[in-house]
C-alpha positions in Angstrom: -11.8 -33.6 6.7 -13.7 -30.4 7.6 -11.2 -27.5 7.5 -12.2 -25.9 10.8 -11.6 -29.3 12.6 -8.5 -29.9 10.8 -7.3 -26.2 12.0 -8.2 -27.1 15.2 -6.4 -30.5 15.5 -3.3 -28.8 13.9 -3.2 -26.1 16.6 -2.5 -28.7 19.2 1.1 -29.7 20.1 0.4 -33.6 19.9 -0.1 -33.2 16.3 3.6 -32.9 15.5 6.5 -35.4 15.5 8.6 -33.5 17.9 8.1 -31.5 21.1 6.0 -28.1 20.5 5.8 -25.5 23.1 3.6 -23.1 21.3 1.8 -23.0 17.7 1.0 -19.8 16.0 -1.7 -19.9 13.3 -2.0 -17.6 10.5 -4.3 -17.8 7.6 -4.8 -16.1 4.2 -7.5 -16.5 1.6 -6.1 -19.8 0.3 -4.0 -21.3 2.9 -3.4 -22.0 6.9 0.0 -21.7 8.2 1.1 -23.4 11.5 4.3 -22.0 13.1 6.2 -24.3 15.6 9.5 -23.3 17.2 11.7 -24.6 14.3 9.5 -25.5 11.3 6.4 -24.0 9.5 3.6 -26.4 8.1 1.4 -24.9 5.4 -1.9 -26.5 4.1 -3.8 -25.3 1.3 -7.6 -24.5 1.8 -10.1 -26.9 -0.2 -11.3 -24.0 -2.5 -12.0 -23.3 -6.2 -11.8 -19.7 -6.8 -11.7 -19.8 -10.5 -8.0 -18.5 -10.8 -6.9 -21.5 -8.6 -8.2 -24.9 -7.8 -7.4 -26.6 -4.5 -10.8 -28.5 -4.4 -9.3 -32.2 -4.1 -6.8 -33.8 -2.2 -4.7 -34.8 -5.2 -4.7 -31.3 -6.4 -3.6 -30.0 -3.2 -0.7 -32.6 -3.0 0.2 -31.5 -6.6 0.4 -27.9 -5.7 2.3 -28.5 -2.6 5.0 -30.1 -4.6 5.0 -27.2 -7.1 5.4 -24.8 -4.1 8.6 -26.5 -3.1 10.0 -27.0 -6.4 9.4 -23.4 -7.5 10.4 -21.7 -4.3 13.7 -23.6 -4.1 14.8 -21.2 -6.9 15.1 -18.2 -4.5 14.9 -19.9 -1.0 16.6 -23.3 -1.5 17.5 -23.7 2.2 14.0 -23.1 3.5 11.8 -25.5 1.6 12.4 -28.8 3.1 9.6 -31.1 1.7 6.0 -32.2 1.2 4.6 -34.2 4.2 1.4 -36.0 4.8 -1.1 -35.2 7.5 -2.9 -38.3 8.6 -5.8 -39.5 11.0 -4.5 -41.9 13.6 -5.9 -43.6 16.7 -4.2 -40.9 18.9 -5.7 -38.0 16.6 -4.3 -35.9 13.5 -0.6 -36.4 13.1 1.9 -34.5 10.7 4.4 -36.5 9.0 2.5 -39.8 9.3 1.2 -41.6 6.3 -1.1 -44.0 8.2 -4.3 -42.7 6.8 -3.7 -39.4 4.9 -6.2 -36.8 5.0 -4.1 -33.6 4.0 -0.7 -32.7 2.5 1.5 -29.9 3.8 4.7 -27.9 2.8 7.2 -28.2 5.4 9.7 -25.2 5.7 12.2 -24.0 8.1 10.8 -21.0 10.3 12.5 -17.8 9.4 12.4 -14.7 12.0 9.5 -12.3 11.3 11.8 -9.5 12.3 14.1 -10.4 9.4 11.8 -9.2 6.5 12.4 -6.1 4.7 9.0 -4.9 5.9 10.0 -5.4 9.4 13.3 -3.4 8.7 11.2 -0.5 7.5 8.4 -0.8 10.3 11.3 -0.3 12.8 12.5 3.0 11.3 15.3 1.6 9.4 16.0 2.9 6.0 17.7 -0.1 4.3 18.5 1.7 1.0 21.5 -1.0 0.4 19.2 -3.7 0.9 16.8 -2.6 -1.6 19.4 -2.0 -4.0 20.8 -5.5 -3.4 17.2 -6.9 -3.9 16.8 -5.2 -7.0 19.9 -6.6 -8.5 19.1 -10.1 -7.2 15.8 -9.8 -8.7 17.2 -8.6 -12.0 19.6 -11.7 -12.0 16.9 -14.0 -11.3 14.9 -12.7 -14.1 17.8 -13.0 -16.4 18.3 -16.8 -15.5 14.6 -17.5 -15.2 13.0 -20.0 -17.9 11.5 -18.6 -20.9 10.3 -20.2 -24.0 7.5 -19.5 -26.7 4.9 -21.0 -24.4 6.0 -18.7 -21.3 6.2 -15.7 -23.8 2.8 -16.1 -24.9 1.5 -15.7 -21.4 2.9 -12.1 -21.8 0.8 -11.4 -24.9 -1.6 -8.5 -24.7 -4.8 -10.5 -24.5 -3.6 -12.5 -21.6 -2.3 -9.3 -19.8 -5.5 -7.6 -20.3 -7.5 -10.8 -19.2 -5.6 -10.9 -16.0 -6.1 -7.3 -15.4 -9.8 -7.1 -16.3 -10.6 -10.2 -14.1 -9.6 -8.3 -10.9 -12.5 -6.0 -11.6 -14.9 -8.8 -12.7 -14.1 -10.8 -9.5 -14.2 -7.7 -7.1 -17.5 -6.1 -8.2 -19.1 -7.3 -5.0 -16.8 -4.9 -3.0 -18.1 -1.9 -4.7 -19.8 0.5 -2.1 -18.0 -1.1 0.8 -14.1 -1.4 0.3 -14.2 0.7 -2.9 -16.5 3.6 -3.9 -18.2 3.4 -7.2 -16.3 6.4 -8.6 -12.8 4.9 -7.8 -13.8 1.4 -9.2 -15.2 2.7 -12.5 -12.2 5.0 -13.0 -9.7 2.5 -12.1 -11.4 0.0 -14.6 -11.9 2.6 -17.3 -8.1 4.0 -16.9 -6.9 0.3 -16.8 -8.3 -0.4 -20.3 -7.2 2.9 -21.7 -3.6 2.5 -20.4 -3.5 -1.0 -21.9 -4.4 0.2 -25.3 -1.7 2.7 -25.1 0.7 0.0 -24.1 -0.3 -3.0 -26.4 2.3 -2.3 -29.1 4.9 -2.4 -26.5 3.6 -5.5 -24.7 3.4 -7.5 -27.9 7.0 -6.4 -28.9 8.4 -7.7 -25.7 6.4 -11.0 -26.1 8.0 -11.3 -29.5 11.3 -10.9 -27.8 10.6 -13.6 -25.1 11.2 -11.2 -22.5 8.3 -12.9 -20.3 10.0 -15.3 -17.9 8.8 -17.9 -15.2 8.8 -15.1 -12.5 8.1 -15.3 -8.7 4.5 -13.6 -9.1 4.0 -12.6 -5.4 6.8 -10.6 -4.5 5.6 -8.3 -1.5 7.9 -7.1 1.2 7.0 -9.7 4.0 8.2 -12.5 1.6 11.9 -11.2 1.6 14.3 -11.8 4.6 17.5 -10.4 5.0 20.5 -11.9 6.5 23.4 -9.5 6.3 25.9 -11.7 8.0 25.3 -14.8 5.7 27.1 -15.4 2.4 25.0 -14.9 -0.9 22.5 -16.4 -1.7 21.4 -16.9 1.8 21.7 -13.2 2.6 18.5 -12.4 0.7 15.9 -15.3 0.9 12.6 -14.8 -1.1 9.7 -17.1 -0.3 6.2 -18.0 -1.3 6.1 -17.6 -5.1 3.0 -18.3 -7.1 2.5 -22.1 -7.7 -1.1 -22.5 -8.4 -1.6 -20.7 -11.7 1.0 -20.4 -14.6 -1.1 -17.5 -16.0 0.0 -15.3 -13.0 3.7 -16.5 -12.9 4.5 -16.6 -16.6 4.8 -12.8 -17.1 6.9 -9.7 -18.1 9.7 -9.4 -15.4 8.5 -5.9 -14.7 5.3 -7.3 -13.3 7.6 -9.0 -10.7 9.5 -5.7 -9.8 6.2 -3.8 -9.8 5.0 -5.9 -6.8 7.8 -4.6 -4.7 7.2 -1.0 -5.8 3.5 -1.2 -5.1 4.3 -2.7 -1.6 6.6 0.1 -0.7 4.3 2.7 -1.8 1.4 1.2 0.0 3.4 1.3 3.2 4.0 5.0 2.5 7.8 4.5 1.4 7.4 6.2 -1.8 10.8 7.6 -2.0 12.3 4.0 -1.5 9.9 2.8 -4.1 11.5 5.0 -6.8 15.0 3.9 -5.5 14.1 0.4 -5.9 12.6 1.0 -9.5 15.7 2.9 -10.6 18.1 0.3 -9.2 16.2 -2.6 -10.9 15.9 -1.2 -14.4 19.7 -0.1 -14.3 20.8 -3.7 -13.2 18.2 -5.4 -15.9 19.3 -2.9 -18.7 15.8 -2.6 -19.5 14.8 0.9 -20.6 11.6 0.2 -22.5 10.4 -1.7 -19.3 10.1 1.7 -17.4 7.0 2.5 -19.3 5.1 -0.7 -18.1 5.8 0.1 -14.5 2.7 2.3 -13.5 0.4 0.0 -15.2 1.9 -3.2 -13.5 2.1 -1.5 -10.1 -1.6 -0.7 -10.5 -2.3 -4.2 -11.5 -0.6 -5.6 -8.4 -2.5 -3.1 -6.2 -5.7 -4.5 -7.8 -4.7 -8.0 -7.1 -4.2 -7.2 -3.4 -7.4 -5.6 -3.3 -9.2 -8.5 -4.9 -7.5 -10.9 -2.5 -8.3 -8.9 0.6 -11.9 -8.6 -0.5 -12.1 -12.5 -0.7 -10.7 -12.8 2.7 -13.6 -10.6 4.1 -16.0 -13.3 3.0 -14.3 -16.2 4.6 -15.9 -17.4 8.0 -12.3 -18.6 9.2 -11.1 -15.0 9.4 -11.5 -13.7 12.9 -13.8 -10.8 13.4 -11.3 -8.6 15.0 -9.2 -8.7 11.8 -11.9 -7.8 9.4 -11.9 -4.0 10.0 -8.1 -3.8 9.4 -8.4 -5.9 6.2 -11.2 -3.8 5.1 -9.0 -0.6 5.5 -6.2 -2.1 3.6 -8.4 -3.2 0.8 -9.7 0.5 0.4 -6.1 1.6 0.3 -5.1 -0.7 -2.5 -7.9 0.5 -4.7 -6.9 4.0 -4.2 -3.1 3.2 -4.7 -4.2 1.6 -7.9 -6.1 4.4 -9.2 -3.4 6.8 -8.3 -1.0 4.8 -10.7 -3.3 4.9 -13.5 -4.4 8.4 -13.6 -2.5 11.4 -15.0 -0.8 13.7 -12.4 -3.5 16.2 -12.2 -6.1 13.6 -11.2 -4.1 11.5 -8.8 -6.1 11.3 -5.4 -3.8 12.8 -2.7 -3.8 14.9 0.6 -2.2 18.2 0.8 -2.0 20.0 3.9 -1.9 23.9 3.7 -0.5 25.2 7.1 1.0 28.3 8.7 0.3 30.9 11.1 -2.6 33.3 10.9 -2.2 35.7 8.1 0.2 33.7 6.3 -1.8 33.3 3.1 -3.1 29.8 3.7 -6.6 30.2 2.5 -5.6 32.4 -0.4 -3.3 29.6 -1.5 -5.8 26.8 -0.8 -8.5 28.5 -2.9 -5.9 29.2 -5.8 -4.4 25.7 -5.8 -7.9 24.3 -5.8 -8.7 25.9 -9.0 -5.4 25.2 -10.5 -5.0 21.7 -9.4 -8.5 20.3 -9.1 -8.7 19.9 -5.3 -11.7 20.1 -2.8 -10.9 22.3 0.0 -11.7 21.5 3.7 -11.1 24.7 5.8 -10.8 24.1 9.4 -12.4 27.9 10.2 -15.4 26.8 8.2 -15.5 23.3 9.9 -15.2 24.7 13.4 -18.2 27.1 12.8 -20.1 24.2 11.4 -19.5 22.0 14.6 -20.4 24.8 16.8 -23.8 25.6 15.1 -24.8 28.8 13.2 -26.0 30.3 16.4 -22.9 29.9 18.3 -20.9 33.1 19.0 -17.3 32.6 18.5 -14.7 34.1 21.0 -11.6 35.8 19.4 -9.4 35.1 22.4 -7.0 32.3 22.3 -8.0 29.3 24.1 -11.9 30.6 24.9 -15.2 29.8 23.5 -14.9 27.5 20.5 -11.1 27.8 20.5 -10.6 25.9 23.8 -8.0 22.7 23.0 -11.0 20.6 23.0 -12.8 22.5 20.3 -9.8 22.6 18.4 -9.1 18.7 18.6 -12.7 18.1 17.6 -12.0 20.7 14.6 -9.0 18.7 13.3 -10.6 15.3 14.0 -13.6 16.3 11.8 -11.4 17.9 9.0 -9.6 14.4 9.0 -12.9 12.6 8.7 -13.9 14.6 5.9 -10.7 14.4 4.1 -11.1 10.5 4.3 -14.5 10.7 2.8 -13.5 12.7 -0.1 -10.4 10.7 -0.7 -12.4 7.4 -0.5 -14.3 8.7 -3.6 -11.1 9.3 -5.3 -10.8 13.0 -4.9 -7.9 15.3 -4.5 -8.1 17.2 -1.0 -6.6 20.3 0.6 -6.8 20.7 4.2 -6.4 24.4 5.2 -5.6 24.6 9.0 -2.9 26.1 11.2 -1.2 22.7 11.6 1.1 24.3 14.3 1.8 21.0 16.1 4.0 18.2 14.6 1.5 15.7 16.1 -1.3 16.9 14.0 0.8 17.0 11.0 1.9 13.4 11.5 -1.8 12.1 12.1 -2.9 13.6 8.8 0.0 12.3 6.9 -0.2 9.0 8.6 -3.8 8.7 7.5 -2.9 9.4 4.0 -0.5 6.5 4.0 -3.2 4.2 5.5 -5.6 5.5 2.6 -3.0 4.6 0.0 -2.4 8.4 -1.3 0.5 10.7 -1.3 0.6 13.4 1.1 2.3 17.0 1.1 2.8 19.6 3.9 2.8 23.1 2.3 4.2 25.4 4.9 3.2 29.1 4.3 5.7 31.6 5.5 5.7 35.3 5.4 6.9 38.1 7.7 4.9 39.1 11.0 4.5 42.6 9.4 3.0 41.2 6.2 0.8 38.8 8.5 -0.5 41.7 10.6 -1.5 43.8 7.6 -3.6 40.9 6.3 -5.2 40.1 9.4 -6.1 43.8 10.1 -7.4 44.2 6.6 -9.9 41.2 6.6 -13.5 41.8 5.9 -16.3 39.2 6.1 -13.8 36.3 6.6 -14.9 33.3 8.5 -11.6 33.4 10.5 -11.8 35.0 13.9 -7.9 35.2 14.5 -6.7 38.7 15.5 -3.3 40.0 16.0 -3.4 38.5 19.5 -4.3 35.1 18.3 -1.4 35.3 15.8 1.1 36.2 18.7 -0.1 33.4 21.0 0.1 30.9 18.0 3.4 32.1 17.2 4.5 31.3 20.6 3.1 27.8 20.6 4.4 26.9 17.1 6.4 23.8 16.5 8.6 23.5 13.5 8.2 20.5 11.6 10.7 17.7 12.4 11.3 13.9 12.2 8.8 11.9 10.3 7.0 15.2 8.9 10.1 16.9 7.3 10.2 14.6 4.1 6.7 15.7 3.4 7.2 19.3 4.2 7.9 22.1 1.6 8.0 25.8 2.4 6.2 28.6 0.3 7.0 32.2 0.7 3.8 34.0 0.8 5.1 37.7 0.8 4.7 37.6 -3.0 1.6 38.0 -5.3 -1.0 35.3 -4.9 -0.4 34.1 -8.4 3.2 33.6 -7.8 2.4 31.7 -4.4 0.2 29.3 -6.4 3.0 28.7 -9.1 5.3 27.8 -6.2 2.8 25.2 -4.9 2.2 23.8 -8.4 5.9 23.3 -8.9 6.0 21.3 -5.5 3.1 19.3 -6.6 5.0 18.6 -9.8 8.1 17.5 -7.7 5.7 14.9 -6.2 4.1 13.7 -9.5 0.7 15.4 -8.7 0.8 17.9 -11.4 1.8 17.8 -15.2 
């Protein structure tokens, strides 16, 4: 039966063997999920993507049974059965074997708000849940099946094949969801890092460390029910069933998926917490060395998958832009995991009042840390045009709130363009309002790169001396502008504080740069 017609039929309440008020339909590149009030039915798309083959009804039935068998390891109470989908005189019916046209996995419906991902989106910081997840995963890996055959899937040649396959199968994305520079650098660094890790990868295969893992452990697959007894307090669904090559793997590849997903959503500190907890629980010191590679690998897998989604006609047009943005972020996250600290793409905001030494720091840090600098004073003048005369009074001429907003927006656009090409970017601007700091930091998260807010501080006397001694500088700020900016200044708070580090700029420029380099080192962005 044609897929679009089947989706239409299964979107109607009469297709189900019980009363249904509402049906929600969700799609991935390989499946369609129909959510009713109490149960979920999942069918597999009739596709052959090379790394999976659902092209025949019998193959789809087989992999439905594999999905139930494998997922019962971590979600025994969720996976009910494999059920037929049939054509009857009354139309398509689920759980009817009259004239079978498809097979579906039947599951109990779990509340979306119970996933770790939703906990984090609501602003909760479930450190305890992540530690429990790390321990549960380490225990699962200890008990998971292993054998010589499974261990062989952890051999270097298989690991390399899996990694390079992501790039080969994603080449059509270059120039759209990933720049040529980022794609080429990520591919090259993948091969370089793998060669460095080859002895360790082979050693772990010799020791039969690879296991029959989950293989698709992102945060929306982990459900938390703190009031339920173990193991139902943590339910992990939707493992890889369609390809043993992706499931038979080093356990670090499983843990890396959680790390990658946390970083992708901007929770980098929680990613570090989870990783520490996992390796402690697994007593796996050597595995730590593999984590950056496998985190990058997982990001590349997600980028490939999202790229495939963009080619599918079943995906609504309204969803395509969001999918495209996520795909770009996955590629940049992968590159950041593979590159050495001084080459990782990132966004650094250098802010502070006029005369605080922002631009001097930005120039010095650009030279020392391999950054591109976007200076708001320059951008403002470029927007105004070469013949535009600038008013030095606060809030007039090209310093009205409208001009200032346009300037920050253009700085953000320029930063996004540079980061898309894998660059490290400094934005030199006052950043006197938390809303603007949040906007830039939030954008960095959406782009898949780390962000830092360097807040330059000095005394008013030092600032005044510097302002009054300026000659030939693009900035029009004078002492009256400083005083007005100081009155309107907002201290960093809430969401911005974890990203903010203060720098004292009353000292020599070289010392100021060294302070900043120390902060970059703290964030893993400088050796």
